[in-house]
C-alpha positions in Angstrom: -0.2 21.1 23.3 0.1 23.6 20.5 -0.3 27.1 21.6 -1.1 28.5 18.1 -4.0 27.7 15.9 -3.5 24.5 13.8 -3.7 25.4 10.2 -4.1 21.9 8.6 -5.7 18.7 9.9 -5.0 15.3 8.5 -7.7 12.6 9.0 -6.3 9.0 8.9 -2.8 8.5 10.3 -1.8 5.4 8.4 0.7 4.7 5.7 -0.4 7.7 3.7 -1.5 10.2 6.5 1.4 9.9 8.8 4.2 10.5 6.2 2.2 13.4 4.8 1.9 14.9 8.3 5.7 14.7 8.7 6.2 16.4 5.3 4.1 19.3 6.5 6.1 19.4 9.7 9.3 19.5 7.8 8.0 22.6 6.0 7.3 24.2 9.3 3.5 24.0 9.1 1.5 23.1 12.2 -0.6 20.0 11.9 -3.4 18.4 13.9 -3.6 14.7 13.2 -6.9 12.8 13.6 -7.6 9.1 13.9 -10.2 6.9 15.5 -7.4 4.5 16.7 -6.6 5.4 20.3 -3.5 3.3 20.3 -2.0 5.3 17.4 -2.9 8.6 19.0 -1.3 7.6 22.3 2.0 6.4 20.6 2.3 9.6 18.5 1.7 11.9 21.4 4.4 10.1 23.3 6.7 10.6 20.4 6.7 7.0 19.3 6.1 5.5 15.8 4.1 2.5 14.7 5.5 2.3 11.1 8.8 0.6 10.8 10.5 3.1 8.4 9.4 6.2 10.3 11.7 6.8 13.3 10.5 7.8 16.7 13.0 10.6 16.7 11.2 12.1 13.7 7.9 12.0 15.6 9.3 13.2 18.9 11.3 15.9 17.3 8.3 17.5 15.6 6.2 17.2 18.8 8.9 19.0 20.8 8.9 21.8 18.3 5.2 22.2 18.7 4.5 21.4 15.1 1.9 18.7 15.6 -0.3 16.8 18.0 -2.6 13.9 17.4 -6.2 13.5 18.6 -9.4 11.5 18.5 -11.5 14.6 19.2 -13.0 15.4 15.8 -14.6 18.5 17.2 -11.2 20.1 16.8 -11.8 20.1 13.0 -13.2 23.5 13.8 -9.7 24.7 14.7 -8.3 24.1 11.2 -8.2 26.0 7.9 -7.6 22.9 5.8 -8.6 19.3 6.2 -6.9 16.5 4.3 -8.7 13.1 4.2 -6.4 10.0 3.9 -8.7 7.2 5.1 -8.8 3.6 3.6 -10.8 2.8 0.5 -10.9 -1.0 0.5 -13.1 -3.5 -1.5 -16.0 -5.3 0.1 -16.5 -9.1 0.1 -17.9 -8.8 -3.5 -14.9 -6.8 -4.7 -16.9 -3.6 -5.0 -15.8 -0.2 -3.7 -16.2 0.3 0.0 -16.5 4.0 0.6 -17.8 3.7 4.2 -14.6 5.3 5.6 -14.8 8.2 3.2 -18.5 8.8 3.8 -18.3 8.5 7.6 -15.3 10.9 7.6 -17.1 13.4 5.3 -20.2 13.3 7.6 -18.0 14.0 10.6 -16.3 16.9 8.8 -19.6 18.3 7.8 -20.7 18.5 11.4 -17.8 20.8 12.2 -17.4 22.5 8.7 -16.5 26.2 9.0 -16.7 28.9 6.4 -13.5 29.3 4.4 -12.3 25.7 5.1 -10.7 23.6 2.3 -11.3 19.9 2.3 -9.1 17.7 0.2 -9.6 14.0 -0.4 -6.4 12.0 -1.0 -7.9 8.4 -0.7 -7.7 6.5 -3.9 -11.1 6.1 -5.5 -13.1 6.1 -8.7 -13.6 9.2 -10.8 -16.7 11.1 -9.5 -16.3 10.3 -5.8 -15.4 13.9 -4.7 -18.2 15.5 -6.7 -20.9 12.8 -6.3 -20.3 11.6 -2.8 -18.5 14.2 -0.8 -20.0 17.4 -2.3 -23.6 16.7 -1.4 -22.7 15.8 2.2 -21.0 19.2 2.6 -23.6 21.2 0.8 -26.3 19.7 3.0 -24.9 22.0 5.7 -26.3 25.0 3.7 -22.8 26.2 2.8 -21.9 26.5 -0.9 -18.8 25.1 -2.6 -16.4 27.7 -4.1 -17.8 30.5 -1.8 -18.3 29.2 1.7 -16.0 26.2 1.6 -13.6 24.7 -0.9 -13.4 21.0 -2.1 -10.6 19.3 -4.0 -8.9 16.0 -4.8 -5.2 15.2 -4.8 -4.0 11.6 -5.3 -1.5 10.3 -2.8 1.7 9.0 -4.3 3.2 7.2 -1.4 5.8 4.5 -2.1 6.6 3.1 1.4 10.2 3.4 2.3 11.4 4.4 -1.2 14.7 6.1 -0.5 15.2 7.2 -4.1 12.4 9.7 -4.0 11.6 12.1 -1.2 7.8 12.5 -1.0 8.0 16.3 -1.2 9.9 16.0 -4.5 7.2 13.9 -6.2 4.9 16.1 -8.2 1.5 16.6 -6.6 -1.5 16.4 -8.9 -4.5 18.5 -7.7 -8.0 19.1 -9.0 -10.8 21.4 -7.6 -14.6 21.4 -7.8 -14.4 25.1 -8.9 -11.6 27.4 -10.0 -11.5 28.9 -6.5 -11.2 25.4 -5.1 -8.3 24.7 -7.4 -6.6 27.9 -6.4 -6.9 27.1 -2.7 -5.6 23.5 -3.1 -2.6 24.7 -5.2 -1.7 27.2 -2.5 -1.9 24.5 0.2 0.4 22.0 -1.5 2.8 24.5 -2.8 3.8 25.1 0.8 5.1 21.5 0.9 5.7 20.0 -2.5 8.3 21.2 -5.0 6.0 20.8 -7.9 2.2 21.0 -8.0 0.4 19.8 -11.2 -3.2 21.3 -11.6 -5.7 19.4 -13.7 -9.0 20.7 -15.1 -11.4 18.7 -12.9 -11.4 16.5 -9.7 -12.4 13.6 -12.0 -9.1 14.0 -13.9 -7.1 14.0 -10.7 -9.0 10.9 -9.4 -8.4 9.1 -12.7 -4.7 9.9 -12.8 -4.1 7.8 -9.7 -6.0 4.9 -11.0 -4.1 5.0 -14.3 -0.8 5.0 -12.5 -1.7 1.9 -10.6 -3.5 0.1 -13.4 -0.4 0.7 -15.6 1.7 -1.1 -13.0 -0.8 -3.9 -12.4 -1.2 -4.7 -16.1 2.5 -4.7 -16.8 3.2 -6.9 -13.7 0.5 -9.3 -14.9 2.2 -9.5 -18.4 5.6 -10.3 -16.7 4.0 -12.9 -14.4 2.4 -14.5 -17.4 5.7 -14.5 -19.2 7.4 -16.0 -16.2 5.0 -19.0 -16.2 5.5 -19.5 -19.9 9.2 -19.2 -19.8 9.3 -21.6 -16.9 7.8 -24.3 -19.1 10.3 -23.4 -21.8 13.2 -23.5 -19.3 14.1 -19.9 -19.9 15.0 -17.6 -16.9 12.6 -14.7 -16.9 15.1 -12.7 -14.8 17.8 -13.0 -17.4 15.4 -12.0 -20.1 14.3 -8.9 -18.3 18.0 -7.9 -17.6 18.8 -8.4 -21.3 15.7 -6.4 -22.5 16.5 -3.6 -20.1 19.7 -2.9 -22.0 17.5 -1.3 -24.8 17.6 2.5 -24.1 14.1 3.2 -25.4 10.7 1.6 -25.8 11.1 -0.9 -22.8 10.5 -0.4 -19.1 11.4 -3.3 -16.8 8.8 -4.8 -14.5 9.4 -7.8 -12.3 7.5 -11.0 -11.5 6.5 -12.0 -8.0 4.3 -14.3 -5.9 1.3 -12.0 -6.1 0.4 -8.3 -5.6 0.2 -6.7 -2.2 -0.4 -3.4 -0.5 -3.5 -1.2 -0.8 -3.0 0.2 -4.2 -2.3 -2.2 -7.1 -4.4 -5.2 -6.0 -7.4 -3.0 -5.1 -7.5 0.3 -7.1 -8.1 -1.1 -10.6 -11.4 -2.6 -9.4 -12.6 0.9 -8.4 -12.4 1.7 -12.1 -13.9 -1.6 -13.4 -16.9 -1.0 -11.1 -17.4 2.6 -12.2 -17.0 1.6 -15.9 -20.2 -0.5 -15.6 -22.1 2.8 -15.1 -21.1 3.6 -18.6 -21.9 0.1 -20.1 -18.2 -0.4 -20.6 -16.2 -3.7 -19.9 -12.7 -3.2 -18.8 -11.5 -6.6 -20.0 -7.8 -5.8 -20.1 -7.8 -4.6 -16.5 -9.8 -7.6 -15.3 -7.6 -10.1 -17.1 -4.6 -8.6 -15.4 -6.3 -8.9 -12.1 -7.0 -12.6 -12.8 -3.4 -13.3 -13.7 -2.0 -11.6 -10.7 -4.4 -13.1 -8.3 -3.4 -16.6 -9.5 0.3 -16.1 -8.7 0.0 -17.5 -5.1 -1.5 -20.7 -6.5 1.5 -20.9 -9.0 3.9 -20.7 -6.1 2.0 -23.4 -4.3 2.2 -25.6 -7.4 5.9 -25.1 -7.8 6.4 -25.9 -4.1 4.4 -29.1 -4.3 6.3 -30.3 -7.4 9.7 -29.5 -5.8 8.7 -31.4 -2.7 7.4 -34.4 -4.8 10.7 -34.5 -6.6 12.4 -35.0 -3.3 9.9 -37.7 -2.3 8.2 -35.4 0.3 4.5 -34.8 0.5 3.2 -31.3 1.1 1.0 -32.8 3.8 3.0 -32.6 7.0 5.9 -30.8 5.4 7.7 -28.3 7.6 7.7 -25.0 5.6 9.2 -21.6 6.5 7.9 -18.4 4.8 10.6 -15.8 4.6 9.1 -12.3 4.4 5.5 -11.7 5.3 5.2 -8.0 4.4 4.0 -7.3 0.9 7.1 -5.2 0.1 10.8 -5.2 0.8 11.8 -3.4 4.0 8.4 -2.4 5.2 6.0 -3.7 7.8 2.8 -3.5 5.8 1.0 -6.9 5.3 -2.1 -5.5 3.6 -3.1 -7.8 0.8 0.3 -9.5 1.2 0.7 -12.6 -1.0 2.6 -14.2 1.8 -0.6 -14.4 3.9 -2.5 -16.0 1.0 0.3 -18.5 0.5 0.4 -19.4 4.2 -3.3 -20.2 4.2 -3.0 -22.3 1.0 -0.1 -24.3 2.4 -2.0 -24.9 5.7 -5.0 -26.0 3.7 -2.8 -28.7 2.1 -1.7 -29.9 5.5 1.7 -28.2 5.6 3.1 -27.0 9.0 3.9 -23.4 8.3 6.0 -20.8 10.2 7.3 -17.4 9.1 10.2 -15.1 9.6 9.9 -11.4 9.3 10.9 -9.0 12.2 9.1 -6.2 10.6 5.8 -8.1 11.1 5.5 -8.9 14.8 2.3 -10.9 14.3 -0.3 -12.0 11.8 -3.7 -11.6 13.4 -7.0 -10.0 12.9 -6.9 -9.9 9.1 -10.5 -9.6 7.7 -10.0 -12.2 5.0 -8.3 -14.6 7.4 -9.9 -14.1 10.8 -8.7 -17.4 12.1 -5.0 -17.0 11.1 -2.9 -16.2 14.2 0.9 -16.4 13.9 4.1 -15.1 15.5 7.4 -15.0 13.7 10.3 -17.3 14.3 14.0 -16.4 14.2 16.2 -17.0 11.2 18.7 -19.4 12.7 20.7 -22.3 11.2 19.2 -24.8 13.6 15.7 -23.8 12.7 16.4 -23.7 8.9 17.8 -27.2 9.1 14.5 -28.6 10.5 12.5 -27.3 7.6 11.7 -29.3 4.5 11.4 -26.1 2.5 11.8 -22.4 2.8 9.8 -19.9 0.6 11.3 -16.5 0.0 8.3 -14.3 -0.5 9.8 -10.9 0.4 13.5 -10.2 -0.1 14.2 -7.8 2.8 17.6 -6.2 2.7 18.7 -7.5 6.1 18.3 -11.2 5.2 21.4 -13.3 5.4 21.2 -15.2 2.2 24.4 -17.2 2.9 22.8 -18.5 6.0 19.7 -19.4 4.1 21.6 -21.2 1.4 23.9 -23.1 3.6 21.3 -24.5 6.0 18.2 -25.0 3.9 17.3 -28.3 2.2 15.0 -26.7 -0.5 14.6 -23.0 -1.3 11.6 -21.8 -3.3 12.7 -18.3 -4.6 10.0 -16.0 -5.8 12.1 -12.8 -5.9 15.4 -13.9 -7.5 16.9 -13.3 -4.1 19.3 -16.3 -4.5 20.7 -15.2 -7.9 24.2 -15.3 -6.5 24.0 -19.0 -5.8 23.8 -22.0 -8.1 22.3 -25.1 -6.8 19.7 -27.7 -7.6 18.1 -27.0 -4.2 17.0 -23.5 -5.4 13.8 -23.5 -7.4 12.6 -20.2 -9.0 8.9 -19.7 -8.7 
């Protein structure tokens, strides 16, 4: 237990909240972490980690220093001077923003809101959420923003397991409801981040996050479309990207893939397209990019079926191994992973599907695929040799590509992972 008063609380200890918590600990700031998941809280307080690229030594070390503890007791919000909210903002079944986590969290915070507290929303959302959704909940307590409490928005910029950029070195955008709110949030983040970038409104801060992710989503869609066209023209998209990247100005490389994964790029653009309707505006460019990216798993299936047919093998009954279930290289996150979509599509066509990914100990309980339950298999020569086809969906660094090449009959490569090999049994998709 911490003996001194916890200065900052972080609500939501997932892929955004837990790394942020550790950044604050690294700066020597005491943190109280909140989550509704008892399992997470128990693991953290025992000094263990549930995210693959965060070591248990990092967790245990900061606990032993008395820098943080984790709790499910939200009454302890009253102990803090600052509250940072990093809860999920998914889409519902109709691809509309689901702010239930944000609203429920805000209502919980409001029950324990103290004079002088700063509340910061970091969850990605549409412009207007902080002012239109959170502010009324907090002011319903009778306290007034800018005087009795302070409210701000700062978009998270987490790139899981990116070793090139330390989180604290990535500039932090902040916006406040009032000038005093902006001043407070700047002071909070300047304790941790090397650069803090203030903007004029919370709406500008909210929009900046969407623009960053939409920029990536649109450009990835362009490259995916070019990949499909160049495939028909028998041109290697990867070679073209490499050649174009030699231009020192006016070009930024993006890379194709089997579909988009993670929480941000597949989801965030639809927060803006939904909000745009309020202004009688159609975001056709964003929606087209979403359509292209969402079709990529079907393109992978088509290439797989064609490759099997050329080898006189039907997709029905084919033994297929998926290599890499996580949405991104060297992480354990399967949120919106194209691998999961591809598995269900293959199963729907009668294929017998297994997967290999030691970062992903199981696939189970996913809201879109409630009946999908799978455990990984090992990557061994004798297992590869029994498969009609392997699909490389995520190119983890640890993978033994020589082993895959030598013992696989057919390889569908969606990541250019087999670029070092030349063989007719490798099909780029």
